[in-house]
C-alpha positions in Angstrom: -2.2 12.0 -2.3 -1.1 12.7 -5.8 -0.5 10.2 -8.6 3.3 9.8 -8.3 2.9 9.2 -4.6 0.2 6.6 -5.1 2.4 4.8 -7.8 5.3 4.8 -5.3 3.2 3.3 -2.6 1.7 0.6 -4.9 5.2 -0.2 -6.1 6.4 -0.7 -2.5 3.5 -2.9 -1.8 4.2 -5.0 -4.9 7.8 -5.4 -4.0 6.7 -6.4 -0.5 4.4 -9.0 -2.0 7.2 -10.4 -4.2 9.6 -10.6 -1.3 7.0 -12.4 0.9 6.3 -14.8 -1.9 10.0 -15.5 -2.4 10.6 -16.0 1.3 7.6 -18.4 1.5 8.9 -20.3 -1.5 12.3 -20.7 0.2 10.8 -21.7 3.5 8.4 -24.2 1.9 10.7 -25.4 -0.9 9.0 -28.8 -1.2 5.7 -27.3 -2.1 4.8 -26.2 -5.7 4.9 -22.6 -6.6 1.1 -22.3 -6.9 0.6 -23.4 -3.3 3.2 -21.1 -1.9 2.0 -18.1 -4.0 -1.6 -18.7 -2.8 -0.4 -18.9 0.8 1.7 -15.7 0.4 -1.3 -13.9 -1.2 -3.5 -15.0 1.7 -1.1 -13.7 4.2 -0.9 -10.4 2.3 -4.7 -10.2 2.1 -5.2 -11.0 5.8 -2.4 -9.0 7.4 -0.4 -6.7 5.1 -3.1 -4.8 3.2 -5.5 -4.3 6.2 -2.5 -3.2 8.3 -1.3 -0.9 5.6 -4.8 0.6 5.5 -5.0 1.0 9.3 -1.6 2.7 9.4 -2.4 5.0 6.5 -3.3 7.8 9.0 0.3 7.9 10.2 1.8 8.1 6.7 3.7 11.4 7.3 5.1 10.2 10.7 6.2 6.7 10.0 8.3 5.1 7.3 6.8 2.5 4.9 8.4 -0.5 6.6 7.3 0.7 10.1 3.8 1.1 8.9 3.8 -2.4 7.3 5.3 -4.0 10.5 3.1 -2.3 13.0 0.0 -2.5 10.8 0.4 -6.2 10.2 0.6 -7.0 13.9 -2.4 -4.8 14.5 -4.3 -6.3 11.6 -3.7 -9.8 12.8 -5.0 -9.0 16.2 -8.0 -7.1 14.9 -8.8 -9.9 12.4 -8.7 -12.5 15.2 -10.9 -10.6 17.6 -13.4 -9.7 14.8 -13.5 -13.2 13.5 -14.2 -14.5 17.0 -17.2 -12.1 17.5 -18.5 -12.7 14.0 -18.4 -16.4 14.7 -20.4 -15.9 17.9 -22.9 -13.8 15.9 -23.4 -16.7 13.5 -21.4 -15.7 10.4 -19.8 -18.7 8.9 -16.0 -18.9 8.7 -15.9 -19.1 4.9 -17.4 -15.6 4.6 -15.2 -14.1 7.3 -11.9 -14.7 5.4 -13.1 -12.3 2.7 -15.3 -9.9 4.6 -13.1 -9.1 7.6 -10.0 -7.9 5.7 -12.2 -6.1 3.1 -14.0 -4.3 6.0 -10.7 -3.4 7.6 -9.3 -2.0 4.3 -12.4 0.1 3.7 -12.5 1.3 7.3 -8.7 1.9 7.4 -8.9 4.1 4.4 -12.1 6.0 4.8 -12.0 7.0 8.5 -8.4 8.4 8.5 -9.2 10.3 5.3 -12.3 11.8 6.9 -10.3 13.0 10.0 -7.5 14.4 7.8 -10.0 16.4 5.8 -11.6 17.6 8.9 -8.2 18.7 10.4 -7.3 20.4 7.1 -10.6 22.3 7.1 -10.0 23.5 10.7 -6.5 24.6 9.8 -7.7 26.5 6.7 -10.4 28.2 8.8 -7.9 29.1 11.4 -5.4 30.6 8.9 -8.2 32.5 7.2 -9.4 33.9 10.5 -5.8 34.8 11.5 -5.2 36.6 8.2 -8.4 38.5 8.3 -7.8 39.7 11.9 -4.3 40.8 11.3 -5.1 42.8 8.1 -8.1 44.8 9.4 -9.0 46.8 12.5 -12.3 46.7 14.4 -13.7 49.6 12.5 -13.0 47.9 9.2 -10.0 50.0 8.1 -6.9 48.3 6.8 -3.6 48.4 8.5 -0.7 50.1 6.6 1.8 47.8 5.1 
């Protein structure tokens, strides 16, 4: 990803955060702004960002809103299951709210990046082999152009 594309994605995420905060403020109009903003940021931290990271692999195939919607549902499910098993393992709930989304963010960005780089290397190797085999004969002489 180049810098303009990263800026565009961050801008879209920021706009999404502002919209979610505004909707939360409208829905909970009796609460003060600090409480609704904190709740909206918690929702973004627990669902939107991990879901966005999980769906980063399908960036070329899905639109931003589709990635946010599908990723949020997937992130909520993964967070619930992970929290359940971490609780069984003895990790206290106060640590899970920070560690689980952070682990999903890291995993969601590192693993797809690894597989994309692996696929690009294979594609580069295939195209290099294809070019080399079409330009030369078995005895090493070049084909006329």
